[in-house]
MDAnalysis code that builds the backbone (N, CA, C; Angstrom):
import MDAnalysis as mda
import numpy as np

u = mda.Universe.empty(681, n_residues=227, atom_resindex=np.repeat(np.arange(227), 3), trajectory=True)
u.add_TopologyAttr("name", ["N", "CA", "C"] * 227)
u.add_TopologyAttr("resid", np.arange(1, 228))
u.add_TopologyAttr("resname", ["MET", "SER", "GLN", "CYS", "VAL", "LEU", "TYR", "HIS", "PHE", "ALA", "PHE", "HIS", "PRO", "ALA", "SER", "ARG", "ALA", "ALA", "ARG", "LEU", "ALA", "LEU", "GLY", "GLU", "ALA", "LYS", "ILE", "GLU", "TYR", "ALA", "ASP", "ALA", "PRO", "VAL", "ARG", "PRO", "TRP", "GLU", "ALA", "ASP", "CYS", "PRO", "LEU", "ASN", "GLN", "PHE", "ASN", "PRO", "SER", "GLY", "MET", "PRO", "PRO", "VAL", "ILE", "GLN", "THR", "SER", "ASP", "ARG", "GLY", "ARG", "PRO", "LEU", "ASN", "LEU", "CYS", "GLU", "LEU", "PRO", "ALA", "ILE", "LEU", "GLY", "TRP", "ILE", "GLU", "ASP", "GLN", "GLN", "ARG", "GLY", "PRO", "LEU", "LEU", "LEU", "PRO", "ALA", "GLU", "ALA", "ALA", "GLU", "ARG", "ALA", "GLU", "ALA", "ARG", "ARG", "LEU", "THR", "GLY", "TRP", "PHE", "ASP", "ARG", "ARG", "PHE", "SER", "ASP", "ASP", "VAL", "ASP", "ALA", "ILE", "LEU", "LEU", "HIS", "GLU", "ARG", "LEU", "GLU", "LYS", "PRO", "LEU", "LEU", "LYS", "LEU", "GLY", "PRO", "PRO", "GLU", "ALA", "ARG", "ALA", "LEU", "ARG", "GLU", "GLY", "ARG", "GLU", "ALA", "LEU", "LYS", "GLU", "HIS", "LEU", "ILE", "MET", "LEU", "GLU", "GLU", "LEU", "ALA", "GLY", "ALA", "ARG", "ASP", "TRP", "LEU", "ALA", "GLY", "ARG", "ARG", "LEU", "SER", "GLN", "ALA", "ASP", "LEU", "VAL", "ALA", "ALA", "ALA", "HIS", "LEU", "SER", "ILE", "LEU", "ASP", "TYR", "PHE", "GLY", "GLU", "ILE", "THR", "TRP", "THR", "HIS", "TRP", "PRO", "ALA", "LEU", "LYS", "THR", "TRP", "TYR", "SER", "LYS", "LEU", "LYS", "SER", "ARG", "PRO", "CYS", "PHE", "ARG", "PRO", "LEU", "LEU", "ALA", "ASP", "ARG", "PHE", "ILE", "GLY", "VAL", "PRO", "PRO", "ALA", "SER", "TRP", "TYR", "ALA", "ASP", "LEU", "ASP", "PHE"])
u.atoms.positions = np.array([
    [168.015, 126.800, 162.233],
    [166.819, 126.132, 162.060],
    [165.976, 127.064, 160.170],
    [165.685, 126.181, 159.729],
    [165.888, 126.816, 158.051],
    [164.257, 127.883, 158.435],
    [164.723, 128.681, 157.084],
    [163.951, 130.263, 156.984],
    [162.700, 129.303, 156.597],
    [161.881, 130.114, 157.352],
    [160.332, 130.530, 157.615],
    [160.071, 131.129, 156.178],
    [158.731, 131.318, 155.740],
    [158.397, 131.717, 155.158],
    [156.146, 132.390, 155.914],
    [156.115, 132.880, 156.089],
    [154.794, 133.085, 156.712],
    [153.431, 134.532, 155.801],
    [152.850, 132.972, 154.928],
    [151.971, 133.923, 154.474],
    [150.746, 134.146, 154.800],
    [150.059, 135.425, 155.260],
    [148.685, 135.822, 155.807],
    [148.535, 136.943, 155.475],
    [147.099, 136.471, 156.470],
    [146.179, 138.207, 156.112],
    [146.256, 139.377, 157.156],
    [145.952, 140.060, 157.314],
    [146.468, 140.870, 158.722],
    [145.368, 141.082, 159.907],
    [144.136, 141.204, 158.737],
    [143.271, 140.649, 160.041],
    [142.178, 139.790, 159.542],
    [143.229, 138.401, 159.452],
    [142.526, 136.817, 159.254],
    [142.845, 136.880, 161.335],
    [141.757, 136.704, 161.740],
    [142.425, 135.266, 163.739],
    [143.032, 134.593, 163.400],
    [143.244, 133.738, 162.737],
    [144.195, 132.863, 162.917],
    [145.670, 132.861, 161.970],
    [145.917, 133.718, 161.201],
    [147.035, 134.869, 160.980],
    [147.781, 135.100, 161.874],
    [146.651, 136.487, 162.519],
    [147.139, 137.041, 163.967],
    [148.327, 135.644, 164.926],
    [147.338, 135.171, 164.790],
    [147.859, 134.128, 166.314],
    [148.901, 133.302, 166.055],
    [148.966, 133.245, 164.761],
    [150.779, 132.020, 164.107],
    [150.899, 133.758, 163.628],
    [151.129, 134.795, 163.734],
    [152.205, 135.775, 164.139],
    [152.722, 135.684, 165.612],
    [151.602, 135.672, 166.450],
    [151.615, 135.836, 167.702],
    [152.552, 134.543, 168.167],
    [152.701, 133.367, 167.892],
    [152.611, 132.239, 168.538],
    [154.505, 132.731, 167.900],
    [154.447, 132.482, 166.327],
    [156.027, 132.936, 166.070],
    [157.185, 133.755, 167.227],
    [156.226, 134.838, 167.117],
    [156.464, 135.604, 168.072],
    [157.559, 135.171, 169.130],
    [155.996, 134.721, 169.987],
    [156.551, 134.056, 171.258],
    [157.870, 133.387, 171.117],
    [157.721, 132.487, 170.580],
    [159.352, 131.574, 170.393],
    [159.881, 132.452, 169.803],
    [159.872, 133.455, 169.149],
    [161.068, 134.160, 168.916],
    [162.049, 133.247, 167.643],
    [160.695, 132.900, 166.507],
    [161.670, 132.082, 165.069],
    [161.112, 133.766, 164.191],
    [162.077, 133.683, 163.710],
    [162.208, 134.727, 162.870],
    [161.276, 133.948, 161.227],
    [160.689, 135.049, 160.767],
    [160.084, 134.557, 159.784],
    [159.971, 135.568, 158.202],
    [159.879, 134.936, 156.753],
    [159.974, 136.570, 155.927],
    [158.674, 136.389, 155.801],
    [157.735, 138.203, 155.623],
    [156.597, 138.456, 155.954],
    [156.033, 137.730, 154.308],
    [154.653, 137.134, 153.898],
    [155.055, 137.280, 152.673],
    [152.760, 137.493, 152.643],
    [152.701, 139.023, 152.791],
    [151.053, 139.204, 153.345],
    [150.342, 138.893, 151.986],
    [149.296, 138.307, 152.059],
    [148.090, 137.959, 150.555],
    [146.755, 137.793, 150.977],
    [146.222, 138.218, 149.988],
    [144.961, 137.999, 149.624],
    [143.446, 137.067, 148.925],
    [143.491, 136.082, 149.940],
    [142.979, 135.113, 149.948],
    [141.705, 134.709, 149.104],
    [140.675, 136.301, 149.079],
    [139.679, 135.912, 148.249],
    [140.049, 136.179, 146.924],
    [141.265, 136.435, 146.711],
    [141.530, 136.983, 145.543],
    [141.987, 135.384, 144.418],
    [141.419, 135.375, 142.986],
    [141.762, 134.116, 142.072],
    [143.223, 133.736, 141.925],
    [143.935, 134.680, 142.364],
    [145.650, 133.947, 142.395],
    [146.065, 134.343, 143.007],
    [145.943, 134.401, 144.071],
    [146.522, 133.964, 145.601],
    [146.704, 132.832, 145.279],
    [148.248, 133.083, 145.893],
    [149.196, 131.863, 145.739],
    [149.279, 131.346, 146.695],
    [148.351, 130.868, 147.775],
    [147.870, 130.628, 148.271],
    [147.536, 129.288, 148.054],
    [147.100, 129.064, 146.981],
    [146.199, 128.055, 146.076],
    [147.242, 126.571, 145.967],
    [148.500, 127.302, 145.674],
    [149.177, 126.765, 145.387],
    [150.122, 125.565, 146.335],
    [149.428, 126.411, 147.996],
    [150.175, 125.617, 148.439],
    [149.661, 124.720, 149.690],
    [147.820, 125.363, 150.023],
    [147.007, 124.613, 150.441],
    [145.655, 124.705, 150.056],
    [145.103, 123.533, 149.673],
    [143.787, 123.013, 149.297],
    [142.125, 123.921, 149.219],
    [142.602, 124.378, 150.701],
    [141.678, 125.372, 151.210],
    [141.855, 126.768, 150.640],
    [142.742, 127.013, 150.105],
    [143.421, 128.617, 150.298],
    [142.832, 129.567, 150.887],
    [143.498, 129.069, 152.166],
    [143.253, 129.713, 152.961],
    [144.242, 130.245, 154.180],
    [144.830, 131.453, 155.014],
    [145.941, 131.482, 155.045],
    [145.621, 130.938, 157.340],
    [146.673, 130.942, 157.707],
    [147.985, 131.305, 157.761],
    [148.844, 129.931, 157.503],
    [149.715, 130.026, 156.419],
    [150.505, 128.747, 155.695],
    [152.126, 129.180, 155.866],
    [153.122, 128.689, 157.046],
    [154.368, 128.584, 156.506],
    [154.812, 127.424, 155.784],
    [156.250, 128.247, 155.067],
    [156.549, 127.397, 153.929],
    [158.685, 127.363, 154.753],
    [158.270, 126.327, 155.122],
    [159.792, 126.188, 155.431],
    [160.560, 124.754, 155.291],
    [161.567, 123.832, 155.504],
    [161.946, 122.610, 155.110],
    [162.175, 121.590, 156.417],
    [162.234, 120.848, 156.006],
    [162.749, 119.427, 157.316],
    [163.752, 118.946, 156.651],
    [164.981, 118.740, 157.498],
    [165.776, 117.519, 157.470],
    [166.372, 118.280, 155.546],
    [166.349, 118.870, 154.869],
    [166.274, 119.455, 153.182],
    [165.371, 119.008, 152.383],
    [164.257, 118.792, 153.004],
    [162.640, 118.825, 152.229],
    [161.886, 119.540, 151.926],
    [161.986, 120.389, 151.154],
    [160.269, 120.986, 151.752],
    [159.146, 121.138, 152.773],
    [158.694, 121.918, 153.262],
    [157.586, 121.126, 154.174],
    [156.299, 122.742, 154.151],
    [155.415, 122.271, 154.359],
    [154.709, 123.543, 153.595],
    [153.564, 122.965, 155.599],
    [152.959, 124.015, 156.096],
    [152.535, 124.025, 157.125],
    [151.369, 124.684, 156.950],
    [149.951, 124.192, 156.579],
    [148.541, 124.279, 156.866],
    [147.988, 124.926, 157.363],
    [147.402, 126.679, 157.467],
    [146.888, 126.547, 158.925],
    [146.770, 126.590, 160.218],
    [146.231, 127.264, 161.161],
    [146.493, 127.070, 162.377],
    [147.254, 125.938, 163.125],
    [146.169, 125.299, 163.450],
    [147.169, 123.838, 164.474],
    [147.653, 123.414, 163.968],
    [148.594, 123.021, 162.572],
    [149.871, 122.236, 162.530],
    [151.076, 123.406, 162.470],
    [150.252, 125.086, 162.414],
    [151.731, 125.975, 162.438],
    [151.590, 125.763, 164.364],
    [150.642, 125.606, 165.112],
    [150.937, 125.269, 166.488],
    [152.082, 123.994, 167.064],
    [151.321, 123.337, 166.430],
    [152.011, 122.320, 166.752],
    [153.574, 122.283, 166.424],
    [153.780, 122.587, 165.410],
    [155.099, 122.978, 164.523],
    [156.308, 123.351, 165.834],
    [155.586, 124.755, 165.999],
    [156.032, 125.670, 166.862],
    [156.611, 125.387, 168.175],
    [155.327, 123.619, 168.866],
    [155.971, 123.347, 169.494],
    [156.923, 122.552, 169.899],
    [156.674, 121.678, 168.126],
    [157.942, 120.401, 167.918],
    [159.282, 121.404, 168.150],
    [159.527, 122.649, 167.881],
    [160.740, 122.943, 167.998],
    [161.588, 122.778, 168.696],
    [160.721, 123.333, 170.522],
    [160.694, 123.499, 171.612],
    [161.706, 122.780, 172.465],
    [162.620, 122.815, 173.481],
    [163.184, 121.613, 174.357],
    [161.743, 121.543, 175.269],
    [161.207, 122.522, 175.362],
    [160.353, 122.405, 176.451],
    [158.853, 123.216, 175.965],
    [158.085, 123.214, 177.850],
    [156.467, 123.691, 176.816],
    [156.813, 124.620, 176.733],
    [156.207, 125.664, 175.638],
    [155.797, 126.432, 175.485],
    [155.034, 127.333, 175.570],
    [153.412, 126.789, 174.284],
    [152.725, 127.102, 174.068],
    [151.517, 126.088, 174.781],
    [152.344, 125.348, 175.774],
    [150.916, 124.530, 175.846],
    [151.869, 123.967, 177.052],
    [150.849, 124.074, 178.219],
    [151.419, 124.083, 179.779],
    [151.840, 122.837, 179.431],
    [152.805, 122.612, 180.869],
    [153.045, 121.190, 181.188],
    [151.923, 120.723, 182.208],
    [151.556, 121.123, 182.759],
    [150.313, 120.294, 183.627],
    [149.074, 120.343, 182.721],
    [148.526, 119.002, 182.682],
    [147.957, 118.119, 181.921],
    [146.530, 119.016, 182.163],
    [145.825, 119.258, 182.756],
    [144.653, 119.912, 183.008],
    [144.859, 121.331, 182.342],
    [145.713, 122.293, 182.901],
    [146.387, 123.322, 181.494],
    [146.178, 123.160, 180.134],
    [147.215, 122.484, 180.027],
    [147.233, 121.833, 178.947],
    [145.919, 121.483, 178.085],
    [145.181, 120.487, 178.916],
    [143.618, 120.088, 177.936],
    [142.549, 121.901, 177.875],
    [142.884, 122.767, 179.258],
    [142.092, 123.866, 179.192],
    [142.761, 124.431, 178.016],
    [143.385, 124.415, 177.652],
    [144.430, 125.801, 176.347],
    [143.802, 124.975, 175.191],
    [143.417, 123.802, 174.894],
    [143.083, 123.157, 173.638],
    [141.902, 123.792, 173.229],
    [141.036, 123.284, 174.584],
    [140.386, 124.170, 174.873],
    [139.181, 125.293, 174.229],
    [139.629, 125.597, 175.034],
    [140.141, 127.366, 174.878],
    [139.930, 127.648, 173.046],
    [140.744, 127.355, 173.314],
    [141.518, 127.684, 171.282],
    [140.199, 126.918, 170.197],
    [140.149, 126.056, 170.960],
    [138.910, 125.518, 169.880],
    [137.624, 126.454, 169.964],
    [137.533, 125.994, 171.628],
    [136.622, 127.776, 171.839],
    [136.298, 128.137, 170.546],
    [137.460, 129.032, 170.084],
    [137.313, 130.042, 169.259],
    [137.463, 130.025, 167.781],
    [137.656, 128.424, 167.996],
    [138.402, 127.977, 166.230],
    [136.893, 127.769, 165.966],
    [135.759, 127.773, 167.059],
    [134.087, 127.101, 166.254],
    [133.775, 128.107, 166.626],
    [133.473, 128.276, 168.517],
    [132.530, 129.305, 168.913],
    [131.774, 130.390, 168.375],
    [133.464, 130.957, 168.853],
    [133.817, 132.446, 168.668],
    [132.870, 132.872, 167.099],
    [133.977, 132.140, 166.453],
    [134.315, 132.740, 165.014],
    [132.910, 132.151, 164.503],
    [132.241, 131.397, 164.837],
    [130.947, 131.390, 164.055],
    [130.366, 132.119, 164.522],
    [129.799, 132.624, 166.017],
    [128.394, 133.546, 166.735],
    [128.971, 135.057, 166.614],
    [130.655, 135.165, 166.434],
    [131.060, 136.498, 166.586],
    [131.454, 136.985, 164.717],
    [132.583, 136.252, 164.618],
    [133.818, 136.691, 163.581],
    [132.323, 136.698, 162.280],
    [131.950, 136.107, 161.979],
    [131.173, 135.076, 160.639],
    [129.406, 136.725, 160.625],
    [129.663, 137.094, 162.013],
    [128.810, 138.226, 161.642],
    [129.483, 140.238, 161.658],
    [130.318, 139.819, 162.676],
    [131.173, 141.531, 162.698],
    [132.117, 141.577, 161.390],
    [133.109, 140.907, 161.799],
    [133.727, 141.175, 160.751],
    [133.256, 140.927, 159.303],
    [132.366, 139.818, 158.841],
    [131.635, 139.550, 158.222],
    [130.722, 141.938, 157.710],
    [130.391, 142.266, 158.774],
    [129.770, 143.274, 158.089],
    [131.832, 144.379, 158.120],
    [131.933, 144.053, 158.776],
    [132.909, 145.556, 158.821],
    [133.856, 145.109, 158.273],
    [134.123, 143.945, 157.802],
    [135.822, 144.002, 156.947],
    [135.336, 143.291, 155.826],
    [134.547, 141.981, 155.506],
    [134.782, 141.501, 153.856],
    [134.187, 142.176, 153.523],
    [133.362, 143.102, 154.004],
    [132.063, 144.123, 153.183],
    [133.097, 145.126, 152.145],
    [133.932, 145.553, 153.310],
    [134.280, 146.849, 152.160],
    [135.478, 145.834, 151.667],
    [135.734, 145.065, 151.778],
    [136.898, 144.373, 150.694],
    [136.327, 143.903, 149.691],
    [135.195, 143.124, 149.663],
    [134.318, 142.554, 148.604],
    [133.661, 143.241, 147.569],
    [133.388, 144.675, 148.651],
    [132.489, 145.590, 147.467],
    [131.254, 145.430, 148.051],
    [130.577, 144.494, 149.186],
    [129.401, 144.221, 149.241],
    [128.382, 145.119, 149.843],
    [128.335, 146.670, 149.944],
    [127.457, 147.812, 150.560],
    [127.856, 147.506, 151.895],
    [127.186, 148.749, 152.230],
    [127.265, 149.558, 153.636],
    [126.720, 148.033, 155.063],
    [127.664, 148.289, 156.517],
    [127.056, 146.913, 157.283],
    [125.517, 147.428, 157.102],
    [124.833, 146.006, 157.526],
    [123.610, 145.926, 158.014],
    [123.087, 146.409, 159.495],
    [122.623, 147.051, 160.389],
    [122.536, 147.545, 161.432],
    [122.036, 145.853, 162.556],
    [120.775, 145.495, 161.452],
    [120.437, 144.903, 162.200],
    [121.211, 143.569, 162.517],
    [122.604, 142.980, 161.829],
    [123.475, 142.018, 161.942],
    [124.869, 142.670, 163.067],
    [124.818, 143.894, 162.581],
    [125.612, 144.368, 163.731],
    [125.157, 144.273, 165.298],
    [123.889, 144.706, 165.653],
    [122.951, 144.071, 166.500],
    [123.664, 142.910, 167.191],
    [122.985, 142.137, 165.850],
    [123.156, 140.363, 166.753],
    [124.639, 139.822, 166.434],
    [125.584, 140.594, 166.306],
    [126.887, 140.474, 165.938],
    [127.047, 140.698, 168.010],
    [126.628, 141.779, 168.364],
    [127.592, 142.389, 169.291],
    [126.808, 141.842, 170.833],
    [125.803, 140.937, 170.704],
    [124.934, 140.867, 171.268],
    [126.194, 139.457, 171.353],
    [125.973, 138.651, 170.656],
    [127.261, 137.495, 170.517],
    [127.875, 137.975, 171.390],
    [128.566, 138.958, 170.831],
    [130.142, 138.644, 171.004],
    [129.799, 139.192, 173.084],
    [129.238, 139.413, 173.629],
    [128.525, 139.902, 174.797],
    [128.954, 139.180, 175.311],
    [128.035, 137.815, 175.761],
    [127.885, 136.516, 175.542],
    [129.378, 135.995, 175.868],
    [130.256, 135.814, 174.671],
    [131.623, 135.546, 174.719],
    [132.374, 136.343, 175.754],
    [132.271, 137.866, 175.849],
    [133.057, 138.557, 176.804],
    [132.786, 138.085, 178.243],
    [131.801, 137.753, 178.170],
    [131.129, 137.402, 179.852],
    [131.967, 136.049, 180.274],
    [131.852, 135.292, 179.167],
    [132.700, 134.084, 179.208],
    [133.978, 134.466, 180.302],
    [135.083, 135.170, 179.475],
    [136.003, 135.368, 179.458],
    [136.260, 136.005, 180.395],
    [135.950, 137.171, 180.621],
    [135.805, 137.754, 181.805],
    [136.028, 137.608, 182.785],
    [135.194, 136.279, 183.584],
    [135.235, 135.447, 184.269],
    [136.683, 134.390, 184.167],
    [137.284, 134.099, 183.101],
    [137.616, 133.215, 182.993],
    [139.179, 134.496, 183.511],
    [139.164, 135.783, 183.011],
    [140.341, 136.383, 183.398],
    [140.150, 136.746, 184.865],
    [139.131, 137.626, 185.434],
    [139.474, 137.628, 187.227],
    [139.672, 136.300, 187.844],
    [139.447, 134.841, 187.004],
    [140.003, 134.189, 187.897],
    [140.920, 133.054, 187.803],
    [142.002, 133.790, 187.144],
    [143.181, 132.802, 186.616],
    [144.243, 134.151, 186.359],
    [145.975, 133.391, 186.248],
    [146.651, 134.064, 185.756],
    [146.424, 134.734, 184.407],
    [146.086, 134.000, 183.244],
    [146.271, 133.331, 181.928],
    [144.855, 132.532, 181.884],
    [144.292, 132.491, 180.972],
    [143.454, 131.947, 180.402],
    [142.940, 131.057, 180.513],
    [143.642, 130.056, 180.451],
    [144.039, 128.801, 180.800],
    [144.482, 127.753, 182.230],
    [144.726, 129.377, 182.757],
    [145.559, 129.046, 183.836],
    [146.420, 129.873, 184.211],
    [147.983, 129.239, 184.563],
    [148.927, 129.972, 185.535],
    [150.056, 130.434, 184.841],
    [149.526, 130.228, 182.984],
    [151.175, 130.195, 182.403],
    [149.843, 130.813, 180.865],
    [151.035, 131.960, 180.056],
    [150.841, 132.024, 178.851],
    [150.458, 130.375, 178.093],
    [149.701, 130.695, 177.203],
    [149.300, 129.564, 176.345],
    [148.993, 130.220, 175.143],
    [148.515, 129.368, 174.092],
    [148.447, 129.143, 172.802],
    [147.224, 129.685, 172.594],
    [146.250, 129.465, 173.852],
    [144.517, 130.021, 174.050],
    [144.600, 131.563, 174.517],
    [145.774, 132.336, 175.396],
    [145.666, 133.848, 175.267],
    [146.382, 134.116, 173.899],
    [146.972, 133.785, 172.896],
    [147.365, 134.084, 171.481],
    [146.552, 134.487, 170.678],
    [145.123, 132.919, 170.781],
    [144.401, 132.700, 169.957],
    [143.273, 133.327, 170.444],
    [142.808, 133.834, 171.550],
    [141.720, 134.804, 172.114],
    [142.247, 136.811, 171.939],
    [143.646, 136.185, 172.233],
    [143.936, 137.383, 171.483],
    [144.375, 138.139, 170.554],
    [144.187, 136.862, 169.481],
    [144.282, 137.790, 167.557],
    [142.407, 137.804, 167.758],
    [141.850, 137.163, 168.096],
    [140.523, 137.385, 167.602],
    [140.055, 138.681, 167.993],
    [140.553, 139.161, 169.048],
    [139.769, 140.203, 169.662],
    [140.318, 141.750, 169.850],
    [141.558, 141.769, 169.636],
    [142.283, 142.924, 168.766],
    [141.865, 142.785, 167.136],
    [141.680, 142.225, 166.441],
    [140.647, 143.067, 165.129],
    [139.523, 143.303, 165.487],
    [138.552, 143.273, 166.190],
    [137.751, 143.469, 166.950],
    [137.770, 144.813, 167.372],
    [139.669, 144.796, 168.079],
    [139.417, 146.295, 169.117],
    [139.386, 147.313, 168.438],
    [140.715, 146.726, 166.708],
    [140.792, 148.089, 165.559],
    [139.307, 148.825, 165.000],
    [138.338, 148.040, 165.267],
    [137.394, 148.350, 164.921],
    [136.449, 149.210, 165.896],
    [137.057, 149.123, 167.383],
    [136.088, 150.323, 167.979],
    [134.785, 149.223, 168.804],
    [134.838, 148.235, 168.606],
    [134.042, 146.497, 169.077],
    [133.942, 146.318, 170.742],
    [134.888, 146.843, 171.120],
    [135.395, 146.191, 172.533],
    [135.161, 147.232, 173.462],
    [134.314, 147.667, 174.377],
    [134.091, 148.549, 175.773],
    [134.924, 148.088, 176.705],
    [136.093, 148.293, 176.612],
    [137.088, 147.518, 177.898],
    [136.859, 148.152, 179.292],
    [136.192, 149.101, 179.595],
    [135.885, 149.536, 181.095],
    [134.041, 148.879, 181.225],
    [134.244, 147.695, 180.451],
    [132.797, 146.948, 180.834],
    [133.300, 145.815, 181.537],
    [135.016, 145.207, 180.737],
    [135.695, 144.130, 181.315],
    [136.852, 143.890, 181.942],
    [136.862, 144.490, 182.999],
    [138.341, 145.413, 183.692],
    [138.833, 144.193, 183.876],
    [138.600, 142.923, 184.118],
    [139.653, 142.030, 184.016],
    [139.999, 141.355, 182.945],
    [139.529, 141.405, 182.174],
    [139.514, 141.359, 180.749],
    [140.366, 141.669, 180.134],
    [140.386, 142.967, 180.507],
    [141.459, 144.445, 180.009],
    [142.959, 143.950, 180.485],
    [143.184, 144.055, 181.912],
    [144.411, 143.728, 182.424],
    [144.978, 142.431, 181.620],
    [144.227, 141.542, 181.160],
    [144.457, 140.580, 180.713],
    [145.269, 140.354, 179.642],
    [144.685, 141.707, 178.515],
    [144.166, 141.958, 177.320],
    [146.095, 142.637, 177.420],
    [146.019, 144.114, 178.413],
    [146.874, 144.897, 178.576],
    [148.855, 144.182, 178.735],
    [148.842, 143.407, 179.317],
    [149.690, 142.243, 179.444],
    [150.153, 141.610, 178.393],
    [148.921, 141.598, 177.611],
    [149.338, 140.709, 176.023],
    [149.880, 141.622, 175.097],
    [149.673, 142.979, 175.061],
    [149.095, 144.179, 174.197],
    [151.033, 144.576, 174.568],
    [151.682, 144.385, 175.652],
    [152.975, 144.716, 176.023],
    [153.973, 143.887, 175.706],
    [154.048, 142.842, 175.380],
    [154.861, 141.267, 174.758],
    [155.212, 141.851, 174.159],
    [156.300, 141.397, 173.709],
    [157.086, 142.083, 172.092],
    [156.568, 141.676, 171.014],
    [155.639, 140.267, 170.792],
    [155.095, 139.366, 169.726],
    [154.076, 140.253, 169.339],
    [153.638, 141.096, 170.319],
    [152.045, 141.841, 169.581],
    [152.786, 143.498, 168.822],
    [153.859, 143.742, 169.000],
    [154.340, 144.948, 168.549],
    [153.437, 144.846, 167.006],
    [154.126, 143.708, 165.919],
    [153.448, 144.128, 164.867],
    [152.304, 144.378, 164.440],
    [151.500, 143.228, 165.312],
    [150.152, 144.095, 165.398],
    [149.496, 145.231, 165.715],
    [150.140, 145.890, 166.321],
    [149.673, 147.358, 166.847],
    [149.881, 148.382, 165.602],
    [151.194, 148.034, 164.633],
    [150.820, 148.425, 162.962],
    [150.406, 148.293, 162.435],
    [149.234, 147.308, 161.927],
    [148.416, 146.941, 161.363],
    [147.439, 148.029, 160.917],
    [147.296, 148.280, 159.558],
    [146.337, 149.429, 159.274],
    [145.245, 148.949, 158.090],
    [143.853, 148.875, 158.669],
    [142.819, 148.737, 157.423],
    [142.271, 149.928, 156.640],
    [142.731, 149.550, 155.235],
    [142.695, 150.933, 154.333],
    [141.506, 151.343, 154.441],
    [141.665, 152.434, 154.392],
    [140.358, 153.023, 154.392],
    [139.249, 153.192, 155.735],
    [139.902, 152.580, 156.708],
    [139.276, 152.191, 158.427],
    [140.771, 152.757, 159.137],
    [140.559, 154.026, 160.063],
    [141.435, 154.633, 160.877],
    [140.989, 153.169, 161.878],
    [141.817, 153.117, 162.811],
    [142.079, 152.028, 163.786],
    [140.989, 152.740, 164.854],
    [141.047, 152.373, 166.169],
    [139.355, 152.467, 167.145],
    [141.391, 153.457, 167.978],
    [141.033, 154.932, 168.864],
    [141.718, 155.346, 169.271],
    [142.682, 154.908, 170.297],
    [142.199, 153.592, 171.057],
    [143.128, 153.558, 171.900],
    [143.421, 152.532, 170.718],
    [143.157, 151.745, 169.937],
    [144.191, 150.608, 168.975],
    [145.616, 150.384, 169.554],
    [146.640, 151.369, 169.285],
    [148.006, 151.083, 169.328],
    [148.502, 151.130, 171.304],
    [147.624, 151.863, 171.936],
    [148.144, 152.563, 173.212],
    [147.974, 150.960, 174.241],
    [149.428, 151.289, 175.079],
    [149.472, 149.694, 175.844],
    [149.001, 150.349, 176.769],
    [148.672, 152.052, 177.359],
    [148.255, 152.235, 178.635],
    [146.582, 152.701, 178.785],
    [145.523, 151.886, 177.684],
    [144.702, 152.287, 177.195],
    [143.199, 152.152, 178.962],
])
């Protein structure tokens, strides 16, 4: 397989999901961290939206840019001899896609757009301290999503069904950033905690546990596999 270069931002959910998927597929890549909010970000040369993640690779000797998570997940699946991150069974495959879309739209709009804006974007862009009212709204929205995920985790082996899928990796990518900032009280969500523990123990997850946000230490349990 051709050399891959992954352009990503460590605390961007889709970037984390791409790292998890590449790790799960055992595809080696060169790490290229970027700061997409800066005007000279190299992503502007490869992706019209300027957003990570982007993979640079080649196909039959020709350069290939894979822009953003859906293209990357599809490309990873295409490299496999059999199903890897999309289950073979049609109903589970559809559920994996549904949950992936849920996180891409609903979770991002309801939770990330508030909590990650307050906890992550404001410090990066020097927009002042978090607002208490916004934090309350984001945490209430997060609680509603965690209720749904707790039900799924309690009823299934993995979120979409009997086997690990891209839905698990995408969900873990989002939740792991919130976990870094101490936004999830895992004792309230025992089934989800068990699910997350299984994911944290997989080799693909180890690089994420080493990520650090400048000026903000992680929650004390963030890198602990037995939390």
